[in-house]
N, C-alpha and C positions, 0 to 999 in steps of 0.2 A: 601778224601772220596767222593763218588759219590752217591747221592740219585738217585735210579733207579726205574722207573715206567713202566707200560705196558698199552696197550689198545687193544681192539678188541678180547676179549676172554670171555668164561664162566669160572668163577673162583669159587673155593671151598669156603665154604661148600655147598652153595645153587646152585652154578653153574648158576648164573644170568650173563647176558652180562655186561661187564664193559669196559669202555674206559679210565679208570684212576685207576690203582691199583699198589701197590708196588710189584715188582717182587720177593722180598724176603718174601712177605706176612706179613710184619711187617709195618703197616701203621704209627706206632708211631716212627719208626726209619728205614726208607727205604734206608739208606746209605750202600754202598758197598765199600770195600777196594780196590780202584784203578780200572783200566780197567779189570784186571784179576778177581777181585771180582764181577764186573758187569757180565762178561762172565759166571762165575761159577753160579751166581744167576739165570741168564737167562737159562742156561742149566738145572739147577735143577728144575725150575718152569715149563718148557715145558711139562714134563710128567703128571703134575698135572692139566693142563689146557685143555679146549676144545676150540681151536681157532675158532673164529666166527666173522662174519661180522655184520654190514657194516663197511667200512673203514672211521671212523670218527676221525679226528685229532684236531678238534676245542677244545674238552675238555682238551687235553694236553696243547695246546697253552694257554688256559684260566688258567690252573693250574700254569704254569710258569709266566704268566702275573700277577696273584695274588701275587706271591712271589716278583716279580719285583715292583709291586705297593706298597707292604709293605716296601720294601727297600727304596723307595723314601721318606717315612715318617720317616725314621731314621735320627739321627743327622748328621751322616757322609755321608749317601747315596753314598757309594763307590763301591757297587757291580754291575756288569753287567751280565745279564743272556743270555745264548745261548742255543737254542733248536735245536737239530739235529734230523731229521726224515728220516728214511730209508723206502722206500716203493717200492713194485714191481707192483703197480697198481695205478690207479687214485682214489683219495678220493671221497667219496660219500656225504660229507657234505660241498660242496664248498661254499654255501651261508654263513653258520655259520663260516666257516674258514676265509672267507674274512672279515666278521664282527670282528672276534677275532683278525685278523692281524691289521686291522685299529686301534682297541683299543690298541693293543700292541705297535703300532708305537709311542705312546706317552710315552712309558715306557723304562727303560734301559734294553732292550732285543733285540735279533735278532733271526731269524729262518733260518736254513739251511735245505733244503729238498734234499735228494739224491735218485734219481730214480734208482732202481736196476733191471736188467733184460732187456728184449727186448720189454716191453710193450710200447704202444703209450702214451707218457707223454705230448703231445701237450697241453692238458687242464691244466696241472700243470704250464706251462710257464706263465699263466696269473697271478699267485701268485707272480712271480718275476717281479719287477718293471722295468726291463730293456727295455721292449717294450712299456711302458706307465705307467701312474699312476694307481696303484691299488685302487679300490673304494669298499666300502661296498655295499650291496644290496640297501641301501637307498641313495647311491650316495656320501657318505662322503669319501674324499680322505685320504690316509695315510699321516701322518705328515712327514714321511721319509721312505725311502726304507729299510726295515729290513729283506726282504726275498731274499734268493739266492737259485735257483734251479740248481742242478748239476746232469746230467745223468752219473751214475757210469761207464757205458760201454765206455765212452770217456776217462776214466782215469784208468781203471783196469789194464792196462799193463804198467802204469808209474812206473818206478823203483826208481825215485828220492825221497828224503825224503819228499818233499812237492808236492802238486798238485795244479793246478790253480783253484781258486774259484773266479769267477767274475773278472778274469784278474789279481788277486793278489795271491801270494804264500800263501798256508794255511797249517799249520802243527798241528797235534793233540798232541802238546807238550806245556808245560807251559812257552812259551817264550813271552817276552813283545811285544805288538803290539799297535801302536798309543797311545792313552791316558790310556792304561791299563798296567802300569809298573810291576805289580805283579799279576800273574794269579793263581787262585786256582780253579781247574775244578771239577765240579760234573756232574752227568749224569743220564738220564732216558733211559730206554730201554723197548720196547714192541714188540709184534708180533701178527699178526692175519693171518687167512687163509680163502680164498674164492676160491672155485673150485681148491683147491690144491696149491694155490699160497700164500707164506708167506711174511710178511712185518714187519721188525723191525724198531724201532725208538729210538732216543737218545737225551738227553739235557745236556747243560753245564752251569755252573755258574762261573763268574770270579770276581776278586777283581780289582777295578779301583780307580780313584781319582776324585770323584765328577761326577755328572750327569747333563748335561745341553742340553736337546734336542733342535735342531734347525730345522725349517721347510726346507725340501728339501735335508737334509743331508742323506748320505747313512749309512748303518750299518757298524760299525767298524770291 
């Protein structure tokens, strides 16, 4: 099951702008049955929304971080959360996003951002720690590199089962990877539109075996 959420739209019934809503409009149970269930919920909700800016992703990162934080307080603390964001433009809440990522770097979660289309994503690269340590607006560094930015145009013609993410094969399948021997994935999905450009986003949760963050480590 995949809990699926959206951002950047006016939602019924009041049609106020939201950056954090269940795409099946069931806040008590936002889960969808697999990837197909997410796609169907996404297609069903689109006609009922008014896609709207700005492009703020910090609320979604904070939402997943809250779940990850609650997981660290459990007895087993065995789940790892992965947030996947698809965007066709640069985000507009960069400062808040940096702050959210620094906070999330202390938690069992990672963020993958996929840039879709031909937009200039150079500003998005700063969220990826490959070229230097990401810091919050106050100067606090991330505990570890949890963000990976991937331009989709570099991989859209790849026909192999996996595509390289950060120099490592990545597959959207529940296969073991590093210290996560059993994976149960969940997802969030959203879309917004500014000047006719749409942007989806998605998140995933995994089951692992304990959580021990170490400074300077990369996201698994």
